[in-house]
N, C-alpha and C positions, 0 to 999 in steps of 0.2 A: 620506458614503460609504454609510450604511445606506439612504438614500432610493432608491438604485438597485437594491435587492433586494426581492423579494417571496417570501412563503411559497408554494411551489409544488412539486409532486412532479416530480423530475427522474429519469425512468425510466432514462436512460442512466447516471446516477450509481450507481443501484442495480445495474444490469447490470454495470458495471465492478467494483463491490464483489464481486458474486457470482462473476464470472470470476476475480478475484484470490483469493478465498477457496476456490474449488473444490479446488485441491491441498491446502489445509489441512484441508478436510472429509474428503478421502480419507485424509490422514495421520492424522487422529484415529481413523479406523476401522481402517486398515492401517498401523501403524507398522512401521518397518524393524528388522531385528535389530541393525543398527549405529547405532541412533538416539542421536545425541549431544544432542538437544534435550530429553531427559527429565531432564537434570542440573538440580540446584537453581541458581537464578540468584543471583548475588552483587550484582545491581543492583536490589534490590527497589523502592527509591523511584523509580528511573528507569522501572522496569516499570509502576509505578502511574501515573506521569505519561504514559507512552506509551499505556496503556490508556484513560485519560481523553481524551487528545488524539485517539486513534483514534475514539472514540465521537463527539466533536464534529466530527471530519473527515468521518465518514460521514454524520452528520445534515446537516451543511452542504452536502455534495456531493449529497445526495438530496432535500433539502427547501428549499434556498435557490437562487433564480435571480436572476441579474443581468439586469435588464430591457434592458440594452444588449448582451447577448450575442445572437449570431445563431442561427438554427436550426441544430441539430446537422448536421454534414456531415463528410466525410472530408477534414478540413483536415490540414496537416502535423503539428500537435500531436496530433491524434487518431490519425493513422497511427503516430506515434512512441509514443503510449501503447499502442496495440495491439502494436507491436513489443516493448515492454518486457514486456507480458503474455506474449507468446510466448517471450521469453528466460527469463522466470520459470518457465514450464512446462518449458522445456528444463533449467533448473537443478534443478528438482524431480526430473526424470527422472534426471539425473546423480546426485543425492543418493540416490535409490532404487537406483541401480546400485552404490552403495557407495563412490563417490568423494567424499571429504570433505576439503576444504582451505580455507584462508582466502579464496581467490578465489571458491570456490563459496558460502561463507557470506555474503560481500559481495553476490554475485549474488542470493541468496535474500532478502537484506535490502534492497538498494537498488532493485532492479527494480520491485517493486510500488509503492514510494514514488514513483519517477519516473513511473510510469503515472498515479498519482493527481495528481501535480504537473502533468503535461501536460494532463490532463483539466480540472483547476481553472483552469489558464491559458487553455485554449481556451474555457471557459465564462465567462471573466472573473469567476470566483467567487473573489475575493481573500480573503474570509473563510475559505473552505475552504482556500485556499492557505496562510494563516497556520497553521491547525491541522495541515495536511499537513507543512509545514516543521518544526513542533515535533515531530510524530510521527516524522518521518524522522530528526531528530537523536537523539531518545530511542532509536529502533530501532537506529540505528548504534552508539550507545554500548553498548546491551545486547549486540549481536552481537560487537563488538570485544572488550569486556571479558570476556564469558563464553566465547567460543569461539575467539578469535584470539590474544589476548595470553597 
């Protein structure tokens, strides 16, 4: 499996990461008065696993290329990934408007993960896919336990 991969900079992986992180950067500078995310997490070990898997996910999306993947194009998976990014931005807008519910929390949690999953699938980056799936599971547990249940 590893023989199909090479170390190479994947600019579109970095671009996707920055697009996904942009609302978070804004949030760090301009938090909202009704900010629920400042509460202490009760899933500290899951949070650590999520953080580690997120680092491996980003590194593998940005620096590993499957030699069997085609040149990047607007494939259905890339279009779906972009759609999830737009939905994520819409969810952040709703959050800033003060509307907070379980559905919104799941939107803020799942949509960026699905964008990364679609990108990894399109690029045939199954190593990144594994890290992304693990991150998605941890991220979901964090959101559900801390903000929905």
